[in-house]
C-alpha positions, 0 to 999 in steps of 0.5 A: 539773670539766669533763666531756666526752661521756656526756650521757645518763648525766649527764642521767639521773643528775641526774634521779635525784639530784633525786628522791633529794633530795626523797625524802630517800634515797640515789641508786640503786646504779649500775653503770658498764660498758664499755671500760677508760679511757672515763670511768667513774672520771671520772663517779663523781668528777663525781657526787661534785662535783655532789652534794657527797657524799663519794666513797670508793674501795675496792679489790676485794681489801680486801673479802674477808669480812663484817667487811671490808664492815662496817668499810667501812660504818663510814666512811659519813656518819651526818649526820641519823641517830640514831646508836644506832638508825639512824633518820633524824632529818632527811632534809634533813641526810643526805649518803649516801656514794658508794662506788666500786669499780673492776673490781667483777667481781673482787669475791669471791662472799662480798663480793658476798653481804654487800655485796648485803645491805647495799645493800638492808637497810641492815644486816648481821647480825654476830657478837658478836666482830665487833660488838666489833671494830666498837665498835658497839651492836647489838641482841639480833639482832646487826644492825649498821645502816648509813646509806644509801649509793650503790654505784657499780661500774665494770667491763669485764664486768658479766656476771661478777657474780653475778645477785643482786648485779647485780640490786641495781644499779638504774641501769646505764650503758654507757660507749663510746669517745668520738667524734673530735670529743669526743677533740679536746676531751679533748686540748685539755682535758688540754693546758690542764691540762698547760700544753702549747701545741697547735694544732688539727691537732696535736690532731687527729692525737692524737685520730685515734690515741687510739681514743676512750679518754681514757687513751690520748689523754692518754698520746699527748699526753704523748709528743708533749709530751716530743718537743716538749721534747726539740727545744725546740719550744714547741707541738705541731704536726701535723708534730711529732705525725707524727714522734713517732708514726712513732718510736713506731710508731703508725699513723694509725688508732691501731694499734701495732706489736703490733697489726699484728704480730698481724694479719699473723701471723693473715693468714700462717697463714690458719686459726684459731689458738688463744690459747696457740699465738698467744701462743707465736708472738708471744712475748706472754702469753695475758692481754695478748693477750686483754685488751689487744691483741685487744679493739680489733682485734675492735671495729674488725672486723679480727679474730674470736675464736671457739671454733675460735680467732682469725682475721683478717677480710676487713676486716683483710686489706683494712686490711693491704693498704691500709696497705702492711703486706702486698704485694698479689698477687691479692686479699687471699688471696695476699699477701707479708708486708711486712718494714717496719712503717713502710710503713703511714705 
C-alpha cells in the first residue's frame, strides 16, 4: 500500500511501533485531527498493514453504553494471554488490536467515559447481568478484563472531546491538505488504480483544483474519466480536463459555483451577515454552509467568520475582481456583480 505525504507522522509511528514491540505492549492511543479527507483513514489502514495487527472500524452510534464498549472489547485479539485472568503469557505473541473510530468527537459522553477507562485500566467494571451477556468469567469485583489495544480516533475537531478522554491519547497528529506536488502524485496513483490514462498536464489541472484533499482529487479524476469515456478519448489531457471543469463550474483555484455565489453575496451586502440569514439568502442549510462550504474559503483567507457574522475579506474581494466574477469600478469597495460565473475561467 503506497502512502503519499505525512512523513513526520509515519516516522513517529514507526518509532513508537518498534518501542512497543520491544516492550511487549500495544502502541500508544492516537488521535488524528485535521480537515476531512486528508488521509486519516488511510493512515490507520497503513498502520494495520505495517504492523500486521487487525483493524476494527467502529461507528460512534454503535457505542452508546458500557455494554457496547465491553462487547467491542470482546472482539480484541487474545493471543499470548491467559484467557481467564488476562495475564500476558508471551509478550512476543500478543497482537494488539487497532480500533479506528471516525468522527470520534460525536461519541457520547458515556461512551467516552467507559472507553477512557478501558484505554488505561485494560478492564471494565460490569454488572452480573452484563457479565452473563458477555459470557465472561469475572471475579467477585465483577471486573471484565480486556487485552491491550490501540484506539485511533479521527476527528475534524478534537476540542469537542471531553478533556479526560482526550488526555488519554498519548500521540496526536494533525493532518493538513497535501501540497500541489503531492496532489499530482495522488492523481497518478489513483489513475493507475482506476486504470485511467492521464498525462502530466491533465494531472496538474486536477491537482490545482483538488484543494489538497485526496477525496476531492479522486472525485475530480472520476469526473474527468467520465468525460473521456463519453467522447471516446483514451487519455485525460489538459484540454479535456479544462472542458470538464468548465462544465462542472469549478474554477482554476478549485472554487465551485456555490463558493463563488457565497463570496459574491457577502461582497454585495457589505456588512457582516449571520449564518441563518446567509443560509436563507443562498437557499442552503446552515449546516452545509458552516461545515462544507465555509471552511475552505476561510482557510484561503477569502472570508471571515466572527461573532458579528460572516464577511468577505480584502483578499476575497481581490479574488472576485481578478477572476472576473465582479466588475471593478473603483477599488474593491465599489463593484457590480457579474452575471456570468464562467467569466472566472
